[in-house]
C-alpha atoms as one frame of an Amber mdcrd trajectory, in Angstrom:
protein
  19.585  54.122  47.025  18.042  51.833  49.971  19.215  48.895  48.657  23.085
  50.132  48.346  22.798  51.215  52.127  21.832  47.889  53.569  24.054  45.868
  55.070  22.859  42.898  53.285  23.530  43.989  50.117  27.104  45.350  50.868
  27.901  41.633  52.712  30.249  39.512  50.431  30.852  36.152  51.281  34.371
  37.002  52.636  32.717  39.696  54.804  30.602  36.969  56.154  33.218  34.487
  56.595  35.485  37.551  58.652  32.217  38.229  60.510  31.683  34.604  61.554
  35.377  34.072  62.610  35.803  37.259  64.409  32.500  36.233  66.644  33.857
  32.802  67.074  37.263  34.236  67.963  35.958  36.901  70.684  33.938  34.157
  72.071  37.084  31.684  72.245  39.246  34.498  73.570  36.474  35.302  76.371
  36.265  31.859  77.616  40.217  31.227  76.923  41.460  34.356  79.133  39.229
  33.366  82.100  37.568  36.579  83.161  37.668  37.228  87.036  34.687  35.386
  88.331  34.645  32.359  85.507  36.574  29.257  86.493  36.070  26.942  83.829
  36.861  22.946  84.923  40.091  21.519  83.882  38.858  19.007  81.063  36.752
  22.017  79.498  40.098  24.177  79.466  42.045  21.617  78.047  39.648  20.921
  75.515  39.052  24.723  74.860  42.690  25.812  74.353  43.242  23.813  71.175
  40.001  24.251  69.766  41.396  26.915  66.960  44.007  24.246  65.501  40.608
  21.589  65.495  38.644  24.027  63.427  41.159  24.637  61.375  41.936  21.090
  60.601  38.365  20.344  60.235  38.061  23.428  57.471  41.032  21.998  55.575
  39.378  18.704  55.423  36.062  20.254  54.238  37.825  22.135  51.834  39.666
  19.339  50.447  36.560  17.191  50.129  34.663  19.793  48.570  37.412  20.387
  45.397  37.666  16.516  45.519  34.148  16.288  44.962  33.531  18.880  42.780
  36.740  17.934  40.553  34.684  14.366  40.383  31.601  15.727  39.388  32.928
  18.105  36.884  30.792  18.359  33.487  32.544  18.355  30.013  31.291  20.842
  27.814  31.151  18.766  24.304  30.152  21.984  22.438  33.023  24.148  23.446
  35.475  21.376  22.766  34.216  21.152  19.273  34.426  24.767  18.718  38.069
  24.759  20.025  39.091  21.965  17.886  37.569  23.843  14.935  39.503  27.195
  15.676  42.699  24.812  16.100  42.156  23.394  12.443  41.348  26.959  11.065
  44.676  28.356  12.664  46.779  25.413  11.617  45.044  26.023   7.883  45.877
  29.380   8.218  49.359  29.129   9.267  50.071  26.041   6.309  48.890  28.847
   3.973  51.381  31.182   5.248  54.485  28.621   5.236  54.625  27.338   8.508
  54.956  23.519   8.470  53.760  20.980  11.286
């Protein structure tokens, strides 16, 4: 019962990403909207405004690199391929017995 109620057990990867994005978005909005009493220098403000776009591009590059790496290091499963070929041979033999020609 305690494990079901703990926030760590219920937090999915999507929930973690959304919490992180909400935290970063809140910090960005707080700085970008310049609350009274906070005056950012012009170069910092110019770098701060397009920051979400930079982060989106960086995330896209990371995603492409991850997919490319996983695709390049994808392992073949020889046993499953042999089993599938055997199922195909058995299906062809069964269909030939029923009168289908290949």
